[in-house]
Structures are given as structure tokens and as C-alpha cells.
N, C-alpha and C positions, 0 to 999 in steps of 0.2 A: 504494500500500500504506500502511496506517495503522501507528501505533506498536505495536499488538498483533499485527501480522502478518496481519490479515485484509484483504481487498480491500474497497474502499469500499461500493458499492451491493449487491453480492451477499449480504453478511451480513445486511443489512436485509431483503432479499427472503425469505431463508430464515426469519427470525424471524416475518415476516408470515404465511407459510404455516404455520408451527408454531402460531401463535395461532389460525388458522382451524381446524386439526385439533383443538386443545384445546377450542375452543368447540363444535364439532360433537360431540365426545365428552361434554362436560359436558351438552349438551342431551339426549343419549341417556340419561344417568344420572338425569334427572328433576330437575335443579337448578332452583330458582325463578328467574324473570327479575327483574331489578332494576326496582323501581317508581320512575318518574320523575314528579314533580308539576310542573305549570306553572301560572302565573297569567297570564291574558290579559286585559288591560284594554280597555274599550270594544269588546267583542265583541258584535255584534248577536244578540239572542236573542228567540225568539217563545215566549210562554207561553200555554197554554190552561188556564183555571181555572174551576172550578164553585164557586158559593157556595150556601149554604143559603138559599133564598128562601121567603117566605110569600106567599100570594095569587097563586100561579102560574096559568098557563092550565089545568093539570091540576086544581088546586083548584076553579077556576071551572067546569070541566066536571063534576066530581063533585057539587058543590053545586048545579048547575043555576041559577046566579045571573044569567047574561046573557040578555037578550031576543034575539029573532031579528035585530033591527037591530044590536045590539051585536056579535053573532057575525059578521055580515057585515063590519062595520067592522074587527074584530080580524083576521079571516082575510084581508081585503084588505091590511091593514098587513103581515102576515106574507108574503104573496105578493109585494108590491112590494119589501119588504126583501130577500127571497131573489133576486128578479130583478135588483136592483142589484149584488149581490155575486156 
């Protein structure tokens, strides 16, 4: 028994259960959750980005600039690149 007349562990257990009930009631009332921010250093990230390019393959197709041999070479490079990845 402690100085305040309560028994050691049983009082702590009842407080824990009371907190659970209050939390559940608070969630039902629509209270907002606390926002926690974290900073993680040296975390691996993969980024896919597009950039605005000029003289793209689309431009060459529309302008009909490439000869048949250049088309064969361009398409072969695309096929081989896709095959390796």
C-alpha cells in the first residue's frame, strides 16, 4: 500500500483504461489528430522528372526531318535501350 492509501499497480491499470475510454470518446467527437513532423536524413528517394525539351522525337516526326536510314538508327537505339532496362 502506498502513502495515499491506494495499492501499487492496480491504480495505474485503472488510469490506463480510463485514458483509453477518453481517447475513444474524443475520436467519436471528431477531434483532430495531432500532427507529428519528422526529419529523416539520408533516406533513399527515387524521383521521376520531365523537363521541357526542344528537338524531341515528336518534333522530328512532325517536321519530317529524318531520312529512312536515320529513322532506322533512332528506332534501333530506342529498342536496344528498352531491352537493356
